[in-house]
MARLO-174265 format. One record per residue (C-alpha): x, y, z. Coordinates in Angstrom, 3 decimals, decimal comma. Example, Ala and Ser with C-alpha at 12.3 -4.5 7.8 and 13.67 -1.06 7.14 Angstrom:
% MARLO-174265
<node u="12,300" v="-4,500" w="7,800"/>
<node u="13,670" v="-1,060" w="7,140"/>
END
This chain:
% MARLO-174265
<node u="0,000" v="0,000" w="0,000"/>
<node u="2,987" v="2,333" w="0,330"/>
<node u="3,419" v="2,337" w="-3,438"/>
<node u="0,139" v="3,078" w="-5,233"/>
<node u="-0,571" v="0,545" w="-7,966"/>
<node u="-1,687" v="1,977" w="-11,267"/>
<node u="-2,191" v="0,945" w="-14,865"/>
<node u="-0,106" v="2,847" w="-17,416"/>
<node u="-1,477" v="2,359" w="-20,927"/>
<node u="1,291" v="2,734" w="-23,483"/>
<node u="-0,772" v="4,418" w="-26,195"/>
<node u="-0,046" v="4,431" w="-29,915"/>
<node u="2,644" v="1,763" w="-30,477"/>
<node u="4,185" v="3,696" w="-33,386"/>
<node u="4,536" v="6,838" w="-31,287"/>
<node u="6,550" v="7,805" w="-28,221"/>
<node u="4,068" v="6,293" w="-25,763"/>
<node u="5,910" v="3,010" w="-25,151"/>
<node u="9,229" v="4,786" w="-24,561"/>
<node u="7,955" v="7,497" w="-22,221"/>
<node u="5,841" v="4,976" w="-20,305"/>
<node u="8,837" v="2,729" w="-19,752"/>
<node u="11,175" v="5,549" w="-18,784"/>
<node u="8,770" v="7,138" w="-16,318"/>
<node u="7,594" v="3,867" w="-14,765"/>
<node u="11,170" v="2,680" w="-14,275"/>
<node u="12,352" v="6,004" w="-12,856"/>
<node u="9,500" v="6,067" w="-10,322"/>
<node u="9,508" v="2,366" w="-9,486"/>
<node u="10,513" v="3,022" w="-5,884"/>
<node u="7,508" v="5,296" w="-5,349"/>
<node u="4,821" v="3,813" w="-7,596"/>
<node u="3,957" v="0,308" w="-8,746"/>
<node u="3,285" v="1,124" w="-12,394"/>
<node u="1,776" v="-1,755" w="-14,362"/>
<node u="2,371" v="-1,210" w="-18,060"/>
<node u="-0,413" v="-2,207" w="-20,443"/>
<node u="0,703" v="-2,816" w="-24,008"/>
<node u="2,456" v="-5,224" w="-26,338"/>
<node u="4,985" v="-7,091" w="-24,175"/>
<node u="7,372" v="-7,863" w="-27,045"/>
<node u="7,455" v="-4,223" w="-28,186"/>
<node u="8,066" v="-3,016" w="-24,631"/>
<node u="10,815" v="-5,573" w="-24,063"/>
<node u="12,568" v="-4,433" w="-27,239"/>
<node u="12,277" v="-0,771" w="-26,240"/>
<node u="13,474" v="-1,518" w="-22,705"/>
<node u="16,633" v="-3,169" w="-24,012"/>
<node u="17,499" v="0,018" w="-25,891"/>
<node u="16,599" v="2,372" w="-23,048"/>
<node u="18,360" v="0,553" w="-20,216"/>
<node u="19,361" v="-3,131" w="-20,131"/>
<node u="18,750" v="-3,065" w="-16,372"/>
<node u="14,993" v="-2,683" w="-16,878"/>
<node u="13,332" v="-5,924" w="-15,858"/>
<node u="9,868" v="-6,679" w="-17,225"/>
<node u="7,517" v="-9,472" w="-16,150"/>
<node u="4,821" v="-10,177" w="-18,748"/>
<node u="1,312" v="-11,184" w="-17,679"/>
<node u="-1,533" v="-12,306" w="-19,904"/>
<node u="-4,965" v="-10,737" w="-19,582"/>
<node u="-6,283" v="-14,214" w="-18,719"/>
<node u="-3,783" v="-14,567" w="-15,862"/>
<node u="-4,828" v="-11,139" w="-14,620"/>
<node u="-8,482" v="-12,220" w="-14,549"/>
<node u="-7,696" v="-15,541" w="-12,877"/>
<node u="-5,087" v="-14,563" w="-10,316"/>
<node u="-4,928" v="-10,777" w="-10,133"/>
<node u="-1,656" v="-8,919" w="-9,949"/>
<node u="1,342" v="-10,772" w="-8,544"/>
<node u="3,580" v="-9,140" w="-5,936"/>
<node u="6,717" v="-7,969" w="-7,695"/>
<node u="9,887" v="-6,523" w="-6,182"/>
<node u="10,706" v="-2,883" w="-6,796"/>
<node u="13,350" v="-3,818" w="-9,355"/>
<node u="10,757" v="-5,153" w="-11,825"/>
<node u="7,807" v="-3,808" w="-13,798"/>
<node u="4,732" v="-5,855" w="-14,653"/>
<node u="3,457" v="-5,722" w="-18,239"/>
<node u="-0,069" v="-6,824" w="-19,091"/>
<node u="0,333" v="-8,111" w="-22,623"/>
<node u="-2,078" v="-6,766" w="-25,248"/>
<node u="-0,461" v="-8,200" w="-28,386"/>
<node u="-0,438" v="-6,190" w="-31,583"/>
<node u="-1,796" v="-7,693" w="-34,782"/>
<node u="1,253" v="-6,464" w="-36,701"/>
<node u="4,743" v="-5,435" w="-35,538"/>
<node u="4,844" v="-1,719" w="-34,844"/>
<node u="7,095" v="0,449" w="-37,002"/>
<node u="8,101" v="3,679" w="-35,274"/>
<node u="6,468" v="6,677" w="-36,899"/>
<node u="4,078" v="4,649" w="-39,085"/>
<node u="0,428" v="4,216" w="-38,160"/>
<node u="-1,187" v="0,848" w="-38,806"/>
<node u="-4,951" v="0,485" w="-38,511"/>
<node u="-4,537" v="-3,255" w="-37,981"/>
<node u="-3,286" v="-2,449" w="-34,479"/>
<node u="-6,229" v="-0,231" w="-33,579"/>
<node u="-8,121" v="-2,911" w="-31,677"/>
<node u="-5,065" v="-3,794" w="-29,587"/>
<node u="-4,644" v="-0,145" w="-28,619"/>
<node u="-8,272" v="0,004" w="-27,516"/>
<node u="-7,805" v="-3,218" w="-25,573"/>
<node u="-5,181" v="-1,528" w="-23,390"/>
<node u="-7,822" v="0,985" w="-22,293"/>
<node u="-10,364" v="-1,754" w="-21,592"/>
<node u="-7,874" v="-3,683" w="-19,451"/>
<node u="-6,958" v="-0,568" w="-17,475"/>
<node u="-10,562" v="0,566" w="-16,963"/>
<node u="-11,767" v="-2,892" w="-15,921"/>
<node u="-8,835" v="-3,263" w="-13,542"/>
<node u="-9,516" v="0,102" w="-11,946"/>
<node u="-13,218" v="-0,636" w="-11,515"/>
<node u="-12,288" v="-4,004" w="-9,967"/>
<node u="-9,894" v="-2,202" w="-7,565"/>
<node u="-6,799" v="-3,896" w="-8,998"/>
<node u="-5,477" v="-0,425" w="-9,855"/>
<node u="-5,776" v="2,753" w="-7,825"/>
<node u="-5,438" v="4,913" w="-10,925"/>
<node u="-5,113" v="4,859" w="-14,706"/>
<node u="-2,411" v="6,867" w="-16,499"/>
<node u="-2,641" v="7,083" w="-20,278"/>
<node u="0,066" v="7,696" w="-22,840"/>
<node u="-1,098" v="9,472" w="-26,018"/>
<node u="-2,868" v="7,489" w="-28,686"/>
<node u="-3,790" v="8,229" w="-32,288"/>
<node u="-7,566" v="8,450" w="-32,696"/>
<node u="-7,306" v="7,741" w="-36,417"/>
<node u="-5,715" v="4,331" w="-35,826"/>
<node u="-8,759" v="3,166" w="-33,893"/>
<node u="-11,261" v="4,783" w="-36,257"/>
<node u="-9,483" v="3,278" w="-39,262"/>
<node u="-9,849" v="-0,113" w="-37,576"/>
<node u="-13,607" v="0,339" w="-37,896"/>
<node u="-14,314" v="1,423" w="-34,310"/>
<node u="-15,924" v="4,848" w="-33,758"/>
<node u="-13,660" v="6,638" w="-31,277"/>
<node u="-13,521" v="10,316" w="-30,349"/>
<node u="-10,895" v="10,216" w="-27,613"/>
<node u="-9,695" v="8,918" w="-24,263"/>
<node u="-12,001" v="11,107" w="-22,198"/>
<node u="-15,170" v="10,263" w="-24,082"/>
<node u="-14,344" v="6,554" w="-24,062"/>
<node u="-13,688" v="6,532" w="-20,321"/>
<node u="-16,991" v="8,318" w="-19,720"/>
<node u="-18,874" v="5,852" w="-21,921"/>
<node u="-17,259" v="2,754" w="-20,414"/>
<node u="-17,973" v="3,908" w="-16,852"/>
<node u="-21,478" v="5,247" w="-17,627"/>
<node u="-20,469" v="8,712" w="-16,448"/>
<node u="-22,944" v="11,342" w="-17,719"/>
<node u="-20,570" v="14,321" w="-17,460"/>
<node u="-16,833" v="14,632" w="-17,003"/>
<node u="-14,622" v="17,668" w="-16,524"/>
<node u="-11,245" v="18,215" w="-18,170"/>
<node u="-8,556" v="19,719" w="-15,963"/>
<node u="-4,909" v="20,434" w="-16,654"/>
<node u="-2,398" v="21,024" w="-13,886"/>
<node u="1,213" v="22,124" w="-13,806"/>
<node u="3,672" v="24,909" w="-13,220"/>
<node u="5,407" v="26,231" w="-10,130"/>
<node u="3,493" v="27,367" w="-8,186"/>
<node u="0,953" v="24,724" w="-9,128"/>
<node u="-1,889" v="25,928" w="-11,326"/>
<node u="-5,038" v="23,884" w="-11,942"/>
<node u="-7,318" v="24,901" w="-14,812"/>
<node u="-10,613" v="23,140" w="-15,503"/>
<node u="-12,839" v="23,731" w="-18,526"/>
<node u="-16,580" v="24,328" w="-18,727"/>
<node u="-16,465" v="23,293" w="-22,409"/>
<node u="-13,748" v="21,371" w="-24,212"/>
<node u="-13,210" v="20,691" w="-27,914"/>
<node u="-15,885" v="22,882" w="-29,500"/>
<node u="-15,733" v="25,373" w="-32,349"/>
<node u="-15,698" v="28,865" w="-30,877"/>
<node u="-19,039" v="29,681" w="-32,515"/>
<node u="-20,687" v="26,897" w="-30,441"/>
<node u="-19,227" v="27,773" w="-27,039"/>
<node u="-21,789" v="30,319" w="-25,837"/>
<node u="-24,689" v="27,970" w="-26,572"/>
<node u="-22,981" v="25,154" w="-24,681"/>
<node u="-22,677" v="27,171" w="-21,456"/>
<node u="-25,945" v="26,426" w="-19,671"/>
<node u="-27,008" v="26,728" w="-16,061"/>
<node u="-27,462" v="22,977" w="-15,548"/>
<node u="-24,177" v="21,826" w="-17,086"/>
<node u="-22,181" v="24,623" w="-15,467"/>
<node u="-23,724" v="23,780" w="-12,095"/>
<node u="-22,817" v="20,125" w="-12,534"/>
<node u="-19,267" v="21,076" w="-13,561"/>
<node u="-18,857" v="23,084" w="-10,359"/>
<node u="-20,200" v="20,186" w="-8,285"/>
<node u="-17,758" v="17,761" w="-9,933"/>
<node u="-14,869" v="20,125" w="-9,265"/>
<node u="-15,881" v="20,491" w="-5,624"/>
<node u="-16,266" v="16,741" w="-5,070"/>
<node u="-13,064" v="15,675" w="-6,790"/>
<node u="-10,916" v="18,431" w="-5,300"/>
<node u="-12,091" v="17,146" w="-1,926"/>
<node u="-12,096" v="13,396" w="-2,541"/>
<node u="-9,242" v="12,957" w="-5,025"/>
<node u="-6,950" v="15,828" w="-4,060"/>
<node u="-7,643" v="15,949" w="-0,326"/>
<node u="-8,537" v="19,659" w="-0,296"/>
<node u="-11,041" v="20,066" w="2,537"/>
<node u="-12,581" v="23,343" w="1,341"/>
<node u="-11,663" v="24,031" w="-2,275"/>
<node u="-11,533" v="27,603" w="-3,527"/>
<node u="-12,664" v="27,849" w="-7,158"/>
<node u="-12,320" v="30,973" w="-9,306"/>
<node u="-14,433" v="31,229" w="-12,461"/>
<node u="-13,797" v="33,268" w="-15,592"/>
<node u="-16,435" v="35,058" w="-17,571"/>
<node u="-17,055" v="34,162" w="-21,192"/>
<node u="-16,852" v="37,584" w="-22,783"/>
<node u="-14,144" v="40,286" w="-22,723"/>
<node u="-14,195" v="42,119" w="-19,383"/>
<node u="-16,634" v="39,444" w="-18,150"/>
<node u="-19,336" v="41,064" w="-20,265"/>
<node u="-18,795" v="44,568" w="-18,859"/>
<node u="-22,188" v="44,744" w="-17,219"/>
<node u="-23,970" v="43,338" w="-20,251"/>
<node u="-22,495" v="45,679" w="-22,852"/>
<node u="-20,172" v="42,953" w="-24,207"/>
<node u="-22,496" v="39,983" w="-23,745"/>
<node u="-25,083" v="38,755" w="-21,277"/>
<node u="-23,908" v="35,197" w="-20,541"/>
<node u="-22,288" v="36,349" w="-17,300"/>
<node u="-25,540" v="37,942" w="-16,092"/>
<node u="-27,985" v="35,324" w="-17,339"/>
<node u="-26,066" v="32,053" w="-16,874"/>
<node u="-22,685" v="32,182" w="-15,156"/>
<node u="-23,427" v="34,413" w="-12,160"/>
<node u="-26,713" v="32,594" w="-11,340"/>
<node u="-24,889" v="29,228" w="-11,463"/>
<node u="-22,203" v="30,558" w="-9,103"/>
<node u="-24,807" v="31,965" w="-6,714"/>
<node u="-26,630" v="28,625" w="-6,656"/>
<node u="-23,347" v="26,814" w="-5,959"/>
<node u="-22,545" v="29,229" w="-3,141"/>
<node u="-25,953" v="28,453" w="-1,652"/>
<node u="-24,899" v="24,770" w="-1,675"/>
<node u="-21,844" v="25,694" w="0,406"/>
<node u="-19,243" v="25,769" w="-2,371"/>
<node u="-16,534" v="28,434" w="-2,215"/>
<node u="-16,769" v="29,543" w="-5,845"/>
<node u="-16,129" v="33,130" w="-6,944"/>
<node u="-16,518" v="35,169" w="-10,107"/>
<node u="-17,085" v="35,614" w="-12,920"/>
<node u="-13,745" v="37,371" w="-13,402"/>
<node u="-12,362" v="38,831" w="-16,640"/>
<node u="-10,095" v="36,122" w="-18,006"/>
<node u="-7,424" v="38,577" w="-19,111"/>
<node u="-6,759" v="39,688" w="-15,516"/>
<node u="-7,581" v="36,585" w="-13,480"/>
<node u="-4,339" v="34,703" w="-14,148"/>
<node u="-2,071" v="36,679" w="-11,822"/>
<node u="-0,744" v="35,927" w="-8,334"/>
<node u="-3,069" v="38,245" w="-6,409"/>
<node u="-5,964" v="36,001" w="-7,473"/>
<node u="-4,276" v="32,627" w="-7,992"/>
<node u="-2,544" v="32,650" w="-4,606"/>
<node u="-5,995" v="32,363" w="-3,065"/>
<node u="-7,311" v="29,624" w="-5,357"/>
<node u="-7,154" v="25,844" w="-5,698"/>
<node u="-8,540" v="25,803" w="-9,228"/>
<node u="-9,639" v="28,106" w="-12,042"/>
<node u="-12,684" v="27,174" w="-14,100"/>
<node u="-12,389" v="28,649" w="-17,610"/>
<node u="-15,264" v="28,778" w="-20,046"/>
<node u="-13,509" v="27,357" w="-23,106"/>
<node u="-10,383" v="25,529" w="-24,228"/>
<node u="-8,273" v="28,383" w="-25,572"/>
<node u="-9,229" v="30,731" w="-22,752"/>
<node u="-7,630" v="28,728" w="-19,954"/>
<node u="-5,121" v="26,350" w="-21,478"/>
<node u="-2,679" v="28,767" w="-23,154"/>
<node u="-1,840" v="30,161" w="-19,715"/>
<node u="-1,423" v="26,684" w="-18,223"/>
<node u="0,674" v="25,409" w="-21,114"/>
<node u="2,879" v="28,486" w="-21,090"/>
<node u="3,606" v="27,760" w="-17,428"/>
<node u="4,159" v="24,030" w="-17,738"/>
<node u="4,303" v="22,603" w="-21,277"/>
<node u="6,118" v="19,301" w="-21,270"/>
<node u="5,459" v="18,935" w="-17,554"/>
<node u="1,692" v="19,436" w="-17,496"/>
<node u="-0,839" v="16,790" w="-16,547"/>
<node u="-4,264" v="16,194" w="-18,071"/>
<node u="-6,792" v="14,989" w="-15,459"/>
<node u="-10,320" v="13,734" w="-16,062"/>
<node u="-12,681" v="14,554" w="-13,199"/>
<node u="-16,104" v="13,085" w="-12,506"/>
<node u="-15,139" v="9,455" w="-13,234"/>
<node u="-15,452" v="6,643" w="-10,682"/>
<node u="-11,679" v="6,200" w="-11,060"/>
<node u="-8,566" v="8,370" w="-11,142"/>
<node u="-7,277" v="9,140" w="-14,618"/>
<node u="-4,330" v="11,297" w="-15,600"/>
<node u="-2,498" v="11,714" w="-18,871"/>
<node u="0,267" v="13,658" w="-20,574"/>
<node u="-0,166" v="17,110" w="-22,094"/>
<node u="1,114" v="16,193" w="-25,586"/>
<node u="0,460" v="13,908" w="-28,519"/>
<node u="1,991" v="10,807" w="-30,065"/>
<node u="4,990" v="12,627" w="-31,650"/>
<node u="5,357" v="10,168" w="-34,506"/>
<node u="8,281" v="12,146" w="-35,907"/>
<node u="10,264" v="11,797" w="-32,676"/>
<node u="9,485" v="8,095" w="-32,495"/>
<node u="10,695" v="7,628" w="-36,074"/>
<node u="13,967" v="9,378" w="-35,195"/>
<node u="14,767" v="6,649" w="-32,672"/>
<node u="14,843" v="5,949" w="-28,959"/>
<node u="16,171" v="8,752" w="-26,789"/>
<node u="14,579" v="11,721" w="-28,561"/>
<node u="11,359" v="11,903" w="-26,529"/>
<node u="11,005" v="13,865" w="-23,284"/>
<node u="9,185" v="11,792" w="-20,657"/>
<node u="8,702" v="14,705" w="-18,235"/>
<node u="4,940" v="14,971" w="-18,679"/>
<node u="4,528" v="11,224" w="-18,123"/>
<node u="6,588" v="11,469" w="-14,948"/>
<node u="4,259" v="14,186" w="-13,686"/>
<node u="1,152" v="12,273" w="-14,769"/>
<node u="2,249" v="9,262" w="-12,702"/>
<node u="3,264" v="11,421" w="-9,737"/>
<node u="-0,059" v="13,284" w="-9,726"/>
<node u="-2,013" v="10,031" w="-10,048"/>
<node u="-0,081" v="8,660" w="-7,058"/>
<node u="-0,843" v="11,784" w="-5,010"/>
<node u="-4,514" v="11,504" w="-5,906"/>
<node u="-4,535" v="7,806" w="-5,038"/>
<node u="-3,086" v="8,495" w="-1,603"/>
<node u="-5,596" v="11,286" w="-1,003"/>
<node u="-8,451" v="9,026" w="-2,137"/>
<node u="-7,455" v="6,351" w="0,377"/>
<node u="-8,352" v="8,790" w="3,150"/>
<node u="-11,796" v="9,565" w="1,750"/>
<node u="-12,868" v="6,171" w="0,344"/>
<node u="-14,702" v="3,861" w="2,760"/>
END
């Protein structure tokens, strides 16, 4: 129990996912029991290039179902084998491996729901590989929500020093659709999810949440838009009546400065490119993507598959974001132990 046990899915096999997963899991092996989920032969080959000292113990999915996870010493990493249909070639996508990539997510999700894993950490995958395999797939977050029957999830990124957490009221929408997507009911639920997970998964007893407006100058009293008056402020007032310490709406162009952030545990931004440029400026390559609202802990890296780096050979990829994703998942797992019956 001293080392949280978590599944680390290795993502797109032709990208940098296998390498960064191996490097981060091995580097943190004394602090976290990271169980890699991917093609065992591919990971063994990559491990031999990264560091011959890396010791991997392959498990089949059937053995996992029958016997659970074995106890391994800290000088070894378990690998749950999800064999590829075709050998992976670095930098080259192959739709024939799409189903195996999706299987890694299924193994991790099922293991987390069965309490084999305290968290799931995901390396980047290529959506097109899965779609080209004939499986409709829009992304990690949506798939996790569907598989766990979660009606609404919240995307949060965290990073920087001092630590900055930014959650989003809307995610990957065209800008023209954002205003229509900000509704009292969904915004209220987003605030509730933030409150619950900051308490239960981060161990923050009384979270302080700052909320941006949608429009320039937070609408400037209605002259630059009425969403703040008609939707956002009423949702914040209702949340305050439920006992949540949520404040705003603040103009987004002035909120991200120490005099506000020093008194906050999280910022809730209204749309993707309102909140994330600030976060990524502060922490790119070390940021962590966190999905809130799920019945499990899920973190991920803040970058993509980097096929070009993978094609250039082992040793080109920076595994810093994966290190942080595993560290944050471990911190959340430890905090959750104190709040889970």
